[in-house]
C-alpha positions in Angstrom: 0.0 0.0 0.0 2.8 2.4 0.9 4.6 1.7 -2.3 1.5 2.5 -4.3 1.0 5.8 -2.5 4.6 6.8 -3.2 4.5 5.8 -6.9 1.7 8.3 -7.6 3.9 11.3 -6.4 5.0 14.2 -8.5 8.6 13.8 -7.2 9.9 10.7 -5.4 13.4 10.5 -3.9 15.3 8.1 -1.7 17.8 8.8 1.1 17.1 12.5 1.3 19.4 14.4 3.7 18.1 17.4 5.7 19.4 19.9 8.1 17.3 22.6 9.8 17.8 25.1 12.6 15.4 25.4 15.5 15.7 28.4 17.8 15.4 27.6 21.5 13.8 30.1 23.9 17.3 30.6 25.5 18.6 31.8 22.2 20.7 28.7 21.5 20.1 27.1 18.2 19.4 23.4 17.8 20.3 21.8 14.5 18.4 18.8 13.3 20.3 16.7 10.8 19.3 13.4 9.3 18.2 11.5 6.3 14.7 10.4 5.1 14.5 6.9 3.7 11.9 8.0 1.1 10.3 11.3 0.3 7.3 11.7 -2.0 6.3 15.3 -2.9 2.7 16.0 -4.0 2.1 19.7 -4.3 2.4 21.2 -0.8 2.3 17.8 0.9 5.4 15.8 1.8 4.9 12.0 2.4 8.0 10.5 4.1 8.6 6.9 4.8 11.0 5.5 7.4 11.8 1.8 7.3 12.3 0.1 10.7 13.9 -3.2 11.6 13.9 -5.1 14.9 11.4 -4.5 17.6 9.0 -6.9 19.2 5.9 -8.5 17.6 4.1 -7.7 20.9 4.4 -4.0 20.3 1.0 -2.6 19.3 0.1 0.5 17.3 0.0 2.7 20.4 3.4 1.5 21.6 4.8 2.2 18.2 3.2 5.6 17.9 4.9 6.6 21.2 8.2 4.9 20.3 8.6 6.9 17.0 6.9 10.1 18.0 10.1 12.2 18.5 11.6 11.0 15.2 8.3 11.8 13.4 8.3 15.2 15.0 11.9 15.9 13.9 11.2 14.8 10.3 8.0 16.8 10.1 9.6 19.9 11.6 12.4 19.7 9.0 9.9 19.3 6.1 7.6 22.0 7.4 10.6 24.4 7.7 11.4 23.5 4.1 8.0 25.0 3.0 5.6 22.1 2.9 2.1 22.8 4.4 1.4 19.2 5.2 3.5 16.2 6.2 2.4 12.6 6.2 4.9 10.3 7.9 4.7 6.5 7.6 6.9 4.2 9.6 7.1 0.7 8.1 8.3 -2.2 10.2 9.8 -4.5 7.5 10.2 -7.5 9.8 6.8 -7.4 11.5 3.4 -8.2 10.0 -0.2 -7.6 11.0 -2.5 -10.5 11.6 -3.7 -10.0 8.1 -0.2 -10.4 6.7 0.6 -6.8 5.7 3.7 -5.1 7.0 3.0 -3.3 10.2 2.9 0.5 9.8 2.1 3.6 11.9 1.2 6.9 10.4 1.4 10.5 11.6 -0.1 13.6 10.0 1.1 17.2 10.6 0.3 20.6 9.2 2.2 23.9 9.5 -0.1 24.7 12.4 1.6 21.9 14.3 5.1 23.4 13.9 5.3 25.2 17.3 4.2 22.1 19.2 6.7 19.9 17.2 9.5 22.3 18.1 8.5 22.3 21.7 8.5 18.5 21.8 12.0 18.5 20.2 13.4 21.1 22.5 12.0 19.3 25.6 13.7 16.1 24.5 17.0 17.9 24.2 16.9 18.9 27.9 
């Protein structure tokens, strides 16, 4: 399903590096640097995919949402700072399947309105 979504994109890239600056309230900048496994651009929407290995089959969707929340926030903040209005983030566990046999995925959705909360979450994790 995720591959089909990406295939319909206007622009599809793999291993996309990023670096953005977030200004902390104390005046100290925080630099986020990383690489997106896959990025599909569709107008003002960015759809990123991050592939995950390992983990436990007993981890449920809520566990995974919490586990990857900070990483999703960092990726979304970087893309929103880059000018996208919406970010869809999909984390795909390539070694874990659902009871129906599909690869286990968790999805996050963000808009530019979420940027202040994303930055607050990122800065709080730095402390």
